[in-house]
Every structure is written in C-alpha cells, then in structure tokens.
C-alpha positions in Angstrom: 121.0 89.6 70.4 123.4 87.3 72.2 126.1 88.5 74.4 129.0 86.1 75.2 130.4 87.3 78.5 131.8 86.3 81.8 131.0 87.4 85.3 134.8 87.8 85.9 135.2 90.3 83.0 134.8 94.0 83.8 134.6 94.7 80.1 131.7 92.3 79.7 130.0 93.8 82.7 130.3 97.3 81.1 128.5 96.0 78.0 125.7 94.3 80.1 125.2 97.5 82.0 124.9 99.6 78.8 122.5 97.1 77.1 120.3 97.1 80.2 120.4 100.9 80.5 119.3 101.2 76.9 116.5 98.7 77.5 117.7 96.3 74.8 116.7 92.6 75.0 119.6 90.2 74.8 120.6 86.7 75.9 123.7 86.1 78.0 126.0 83.1 77.5 129.1 82.6 79.7 131.6 82.4 76.9 134.4 81.2 79.2 132.6 78.0 80.2 134.3 75.1 78.4 130.9 73.9 77.3 130.4 77.2 75.4 133.8 77.6 73.9 132.8 76.0 70.6 129.8 78.4 70.2 132.0 81.4 71.0 134.8 80.2 68.7 132.3 80.0 65.9 131.5 83.7 66.4 134.9 85.0 67.5 138.0 82.9 66.6 139.9 84.6 69.4 137.4 83.2 71.9 137.3 86.3 74.0 134.5 88.2 75.8 132.6 90.3 75.4 131.3 89.3 72.0 127.9 90.6 70.8 126.1 88.7 68.1 123.1 90.4 66.4 121.9 88.5 63.4 124.8 88.3 61.0 126.7 91.1 62.8 129.4 90.1 65.3 131.1 92.9 67.3 134.0 92.2 69.6 135.6 94.6 72.1 133.5 96.4 74.7 134.3 99.9 73.3 133.1 98.9 69.9 130.0 97.2 71.2 128.8 100.2 73.3 130.1 102.9 70.8 
C-alpha cells in the first residue's frame, strides 16, 4: 500500500496512526511536495491528501480510508 500524505495534514496523520495500529505495511509519500504532485495527480485528480493506493484500489478521504 502507498499512502500519499503530508506531515502538515491532521487527516493524513489520523490515517497513518490507524494503519500503524493495525500493523499494516505501507509506504509513505509526501503528496504535497512539488516533486510528487504528478504521481499523486495520477491517483487522485484533486491532488489532495490523504490518498491510499492499494493495487488498483484508490481511496481518498481519511474517514473512508479508516472506515
């Protein structure tokens, strides 16, 4: 799994905490870095964090990700 997040987003922090609590393995990418905008835009046209990518599934919105 890949999590596009930002250290400045409380919503992304909530997702990171839940994924860690559940013991799930994931990679973190700072989606708000200009160098990562293209990758995030390919997954989420709104270019917002948090965005979780798991294979072909893309989930946006912290409540939907942890739900």
